[in-house]
LONUDO-79773 format. One record per residue (C-alpha): x, y, z. Coordinates in pm, 1 decimal, decimal comma, m for minus. Layout:
<rs>
X/Y/Z
...
</rs>
This chain:
<rs>
1946,0/2098,4/1249,2
1639,5/1879,0/1067,5
1648,8/1747,8/745,7
1270,2/1930,0/644,8
1453,3/2270,9/815,4
1745,4/2222,4/576,4
1525,3/2123,8/268,8
1336,5/2448,1/336,5
1692,8/2654,9/305,1
1745,1/2445,8/10,3
1420,4/2539,6/m188,5
1423,8/2893,6/m24,9
1793,7/2843,8/m271,0
1617,4/2768,9/m560,1
1607,8/2999,8/m880,5
1330,2/3275,1/m889,3
1376,2/3625,4/m1004,1
1689,8/3507,9/m884,0
1901,8/3251,8/m595,6
1912,9/3244,3/m277,6
2212,4/3130,4/m98,3
2150,7/2821,9/168,1
2392,7/2796,7/454,6
2737,0/2679,0/366,3
2639,1/2735,2/m45,3
2860,9/2911,5/m267,3
2580,0/3031,6/m500,4
2452,5/3373,9/m527,1
2185,9/3649,1/m647,7
2198,3/3748,3/m984,3
2193,4/4099,5/m1044,3
2159,2/4322,4/m1402,5
2429,4/4503,3/m1546,0
2790,7/4537,6/m1573,4
2999,2/4364,1/m1292,9
3126,6/4640,2/m1023,5
3423,0/4541,0/m740,4
3141,3/4590,2/m506,0
2935,3/4363,0/m719,4
3190,9/4074,8/m747,1
3245,8/4088,6/m357,2
2829,6/4061,3/m337,4
2878,3/3780,4/m523,2
3180,5/3594,2/m359,4
3184,6/3225,5/m198,4
3309,1/3414,5/110,0
3067,0/3501,0/371,8
3266,0/3784,2/438,8
3345,3/3916,1/140,0
3003,5/3877,2/m13,3
2887,1/4083,5/339,8
3148,9/4344,2/281,0
3033,7/4378,1/m87,5
2663,0/4367,2/m38,9
2682,9/4633,0/249,8
2903,1/4870,5/m39,8
2626,9/4773,6/m292,0
2337,3/4845,7/m27,9
2535,1/5167,2/47,4
2498,6/5325,5/m272,7
2142,3/5185,0/m350,3
2034,7/5512,4/m538,4
2228,0/5386,5/m842,5
2125,3/5042,2/m849,8
1771,3/4889,1/m972,3
1522,1/4747,9/m721,0
1608,5/4407,7/m907,1
1988,0/4466,6/m786,4
1898,4/4651,6/m472,7
1679,8/4327,7/m408,4
1939,7/4071,6/m467,0
2204,1/4255,0/m255,0
1983,2/4236,8/64,9
1927,5/3857,7/m47,2
2288,9/3781,1/m85,3
2382,4/3939,0/256,4
2113,9/3789,6/404,9
2200,1/3450,2/306,4
2599,7/3527,9/405,4
2486,1/3592,1/726,1
2254,3/3262,4/756,6
2594,1/3063,1/632,9
2747,4/3243,8/940,2
2444,2/3115,4/1178,8
2388,5/3506,3/1213,1
2038,5/3452,9/1216,8
1956,1/3775,1/1372,2
2096,1/3985,9/1060,9
1983,0/3752,7/799,4
1601,6/3798,8/926,6
1640,8/4189,4/931,5
1783,8/4186,7/578,1
1570,1/4006,7/420,8
1302,2/4192,9/610,2
1471,1/4473,0/386,9
1451,9/4262,3/68,0
1062,9/4227,4/127,0
1036,0/4632,9/187,7
1177,8/4640,8/m190,6
956,6/4343,4/m278,5
723,6/4254,8/m15,7
532,3/3966,9/m300,9
858,0/3781,3/m300,1
779,8/3392,4/m224,8
1070,5/3284,9/m203,7
1251,5/3546,8/35,7
930,4/3488,3/256,1
993,0/3157,7/255,9
1418,0/3232,7/302,6
1318,1/3422,2/604,2
1088,4/3199,0/730,3
1412,1/2938,1/700,5
1611,4/3151,3/944,1
1343,0/3202,8/1195,0
1322,9/2865,4/1234,4
1638,6/2780,0/1247,0
1685,7/3034,9/1578,2
1363,9/2920,6/1742,0
1165,1/3157,1/1657,7
843,2/2935,5/1561,1
571,7/3152,6/1579,2
758,1/3362,6/1313,7
836,2/3082,9/1140,1
456,1/2995,4/1113,8
413,5/3337,5/979,4
565,6/3350,0/688,2
534,3/3008,6/640,4
182,4/3092,4/591,5
237,9/3375,5/405,2
436,5/3150,8/142,8
141,9/2945,3/103,2
m113,8/3206,7/38,9
60,8/3308,9/m211,5
181,2/2996,0/m337,3
m83,0/2705,9/m281,2
152,8/2414,2/m397,2
466,6/2548,4/m222,0
555,7/2186,0/m89,0
860,3/2366,0/144,7
683,1/2580,7/333,8
385,3/2262,7/322,3
690,1/2078,8/492,6
833,8/2345,9/698,3
546,5/2426,8/857,9
497,2/2070,6/947,4
756,4/1986,6/1112,0
686,6/2298,7/1396,0
338,4/2165,2/1437,9
490,8/1852,6/1532,1
725,1/1986,4/1733,2
449,2/2244,7/1885,6
236,2/1886,0/1942,6
m25,4/1963,9/1707,0
10,7/1640,2/1545,7
m268,8/1664,1/1346,5
m200,5/1998,0/1185,2
136,7/1881,7/1091,0
m40,0/1597,3/930,0
m227,9/1820,9/683,3
26,2/2010,4/597,0
245,8/1671,1/490,0
m85,8/1571,6/330,4
m85,6/1873,6/150,3
293,6/1838,1/9,0
207,5/1455,1/m54,6
m45,2/1628,2/m313,5
195,5/1881,8/m503,8
513,9/1702,2/m474,7
543,1/1429,0/m759,4
928,0/1371,3/m730,0
1067,1/1362,5/m402,1
972,5/1113,6/m144,9
1007,5/1335,3/146,1
657,7/1412,2/149,1
585,6/1061,2/176,2
826,2/951,4/417,9
701,2/1237,5/647,2
392,4/1112,3/620,6
520,9/770,2/711,3
697,7/885,5/992,3
338,7/1028,8/1134,5
212,3/651,2/1103,3
448,6/482,3/1269,1
442,2/712,6/1566,7
101,7/639,7/1595,5
179,8/285,1/1560,0
m39,6/220,9/1252,3
266,3/27,8/1078,2
64,4/m112,5/763,1
39,1/205,8/667,6
385,3/310,5/731,4
503,3/49,2/545,1
259,6/148,1/240,8
428,7/489,9/250,5
754,0/422,6/288,6
790,8/142,0/43,3
646,7/460,2/m207,8
933,6/689,0/m71,8
1149,2/429,3/m149,6
1006,4/360,0/m524,2
1135,5/765,3/m570,1
1496,3/672,6/m368,6
1586,5/350,7/m320,9
1831,8/448,7/m33,0
1659,4/698,6/106,2
1823,8/607,5/485,2
1529,8/735,5/704,9
1305,0/558,3/521,0
1520,9/198,7/511,9
1509,7/265,0/877,7
1198,2/374,5/942,8
1020,1/79,5/725,1
1254,5/m166,5/884,8
1133,9/m29,2/1218,0
804,7/m134,5/1176,6
883,6/m430,4/1017,7
1108,9/m506,7/1368,5
775,9/m408,0/1585,6
572,0/m686,9/1412,6
829,5/m926,9/1440,8
902,0/m1007,3/1115,2
1276,5/m1010,7/1154,6
1357,4/m1067,0/799,8
1223,9/m808,7/627,2
1362,7/m552,8/885,3
1698,1/m692,0/845,8
1689,1/m679,9/478,2
1583,7/m275,3/497,3
1833,6/m221,1/799,7
2112,3/m398,8/604,5
2030,9/m238,2/303,5
2049,0/137,8/547,1
2351,8/9,1/655,6
2537,6/m32,4/292,2
2357,9/307,1/175,0
2561,6/484,1/482,1
2837,6/253,8/652,8
2855,8/512,9/924,2
2502,2/543,3/1007,8
2519,0/418,3/1360,3
2111,4/400,3/1395,7
2150,9/106,4/1117,4
2417,6/m74,9/1261,7
2207,2/m80,0/1579,6
1880,1/m150,0/1487,1
2068,7/m439,2/1239,1
2218,2/m571,2/1576,1
1861,5/m596,8/1699,3
1732,1/m769,0/1437,9
1975,3/m1018,2/1471,9
1940,4/m1033,0/1839,1
1574,5/m1107,6/1764,5
1661,5/m1442,5/1546,8
1887,9/m1518,2/1854,0
2199,5/m1497,6/1610,6
2429,7/m1328,0/1894,7
2768,0/m1328,6/1763,8
2653,4/m1121,8/1427,2
2401,3/m904,6/1697,9
2756,6/m838,6/1898,1
2976,6/m772,1/1581,5
2684,1/m501,6/1480,6
2656,5/m349,2/1827,6
3067,6/m321,9/1861,2
3073,2/m205,8/1494,5
2776,5/68,7/1654,5
2982,3/158,2/1936,2
3304,5/193,8/1704,1
3108,0/477,7/1524,0
2948,0/638,6/1808,2
3112,5/569,0/2156,4
2815,4/715,2/2346,5
2518,6/496,5/2216,7
2397,8/371,2/2575,6
2148,0/94,8/2358,8
2473,7/m70,0/2199,8
2625,0/m53,6/2513,6
2415,6/m223,1/2659,5
2345,0/m482,5/2385,7
2709,8/m570,8/2392,5
2704,6/m640,3/2755,0
2370,2/m818,2/2730,0
2494,3/m1112,4/2396,8
2818,9/m1096,6/2565,9
2711,2/m1309,4/2876,4
2476,3/m1528,7/2629,5
2712,9/m1616,2/2448,7
2921,3/m1679,5/2725,9
2675,8/m1885,3/2871,6
2637,1/m2100,4/2572,7
3007,0/m2138,8/2569,7
3048,5/m2299,7/2898,8
2751,5/m2505,0/2810,4
2491,1/m2361,9/3033,4
2155,2/m2298,7/2952,7
2122,4/m1963,0/2851,6
1945,8/m1733,0/3004,6
1602,9/m1597,0/2904,3
1654,4/m1302,4/2629,7
1434,5/m1064,9/2404,1
1501,5/m745,6/2155,1
1417,4/m455,0/2239,4
1050,5/m387,4/2234,1
1153,5/m92,2/1896,6
1407,7/m28,3/1678,0
1569,6/346,5/1740,6
1407,5/608,6/1482,5
1567,0/868,8/1250,2
1240,9/1059,1/1254,2
1338,6/1407,1/1192,8
</rs>
C-alpha cells in the first residue's frame, strides 16, 4: 500500500463529528448516550468484536439517534477495512452516507477503501466529491493525485499535488510528492529544491532524503548524494534502498571496499535485491584485480540511484 493511500486512511480517521478507524488502529467512533453492552463491543479494538457489537447496534437502529447509527456504520466499516474486507467496508460507508450524505469524512474513508480494493474510478469519484465539499482537503488531493499517476495522467497528478502544497503548511508530504514528479521528469534542480523544503519540515523523512540524494547522484555530486543516503540509512537502518544507493555512491567515488560493505549490508536486509548482488560481484572483481597488482578493470557506477517514489 502506498504512503499516499496510508495517509488518506489516517486522514479519514481524523475527528470530525466522530472518528473513523484506520486499518489496524484501535480508535472508534464516538456515540451519544449511555454505553450499552453492544456499544462497548462496537467500540472495541478487536475488529471481530466491533463488527459483532455494531451489527447489534444497527439491528436496534430504531432506538438510536442519527449520530449513533452513523457512528455504528462507520465503526463497522472501519473494522471490515482493518480486516482488508474492503467490499463490506465500502457497503457500510455507503450506508453511513445514506444517514448523512453531507459527510466529507465518510466519503474520504469510502474512497480510501475503494482505492485499496483497486476500484480506482470509484475512488476518483469519491475523492472528487470530497474536494467539491472541502476545497482545502489535502488528503483527498494527495489520494487523487496518486490515482492520476497510476493512470498515467501526470499533469492531472501534478495539479492535485500543487493544490495540496497550497493548502498544507506543515506536512512535508505534498512537497515530497511534487519533488518526486520533477525527479521523474529529469528536472533535478527543481526536485532538489522541493525535497529540501520537505526536509525542513521533517529532516528524517527517508523517501525525501533518498530522492534528493538520487538527484545529486544523477548530477554526479557523489559527496552530497552520500550525505543524503547516509542520513537515510541512519534514520532507517533497515532501509535496503538507502544502503544500495550509498554503495553506488561510494562506487562512483572509487571507494570499492566501502561500496562492497554497503552492497553486502543491503543484501543482508533484502537477499533478493538483484542490483546489490550484481554490485557485490562487480566490486569484488575490481578489488581482486587491484590486490593482484594488475590494472583495475574499467568501471562506472549505475546511471541512476534506486528510488522510493510512492
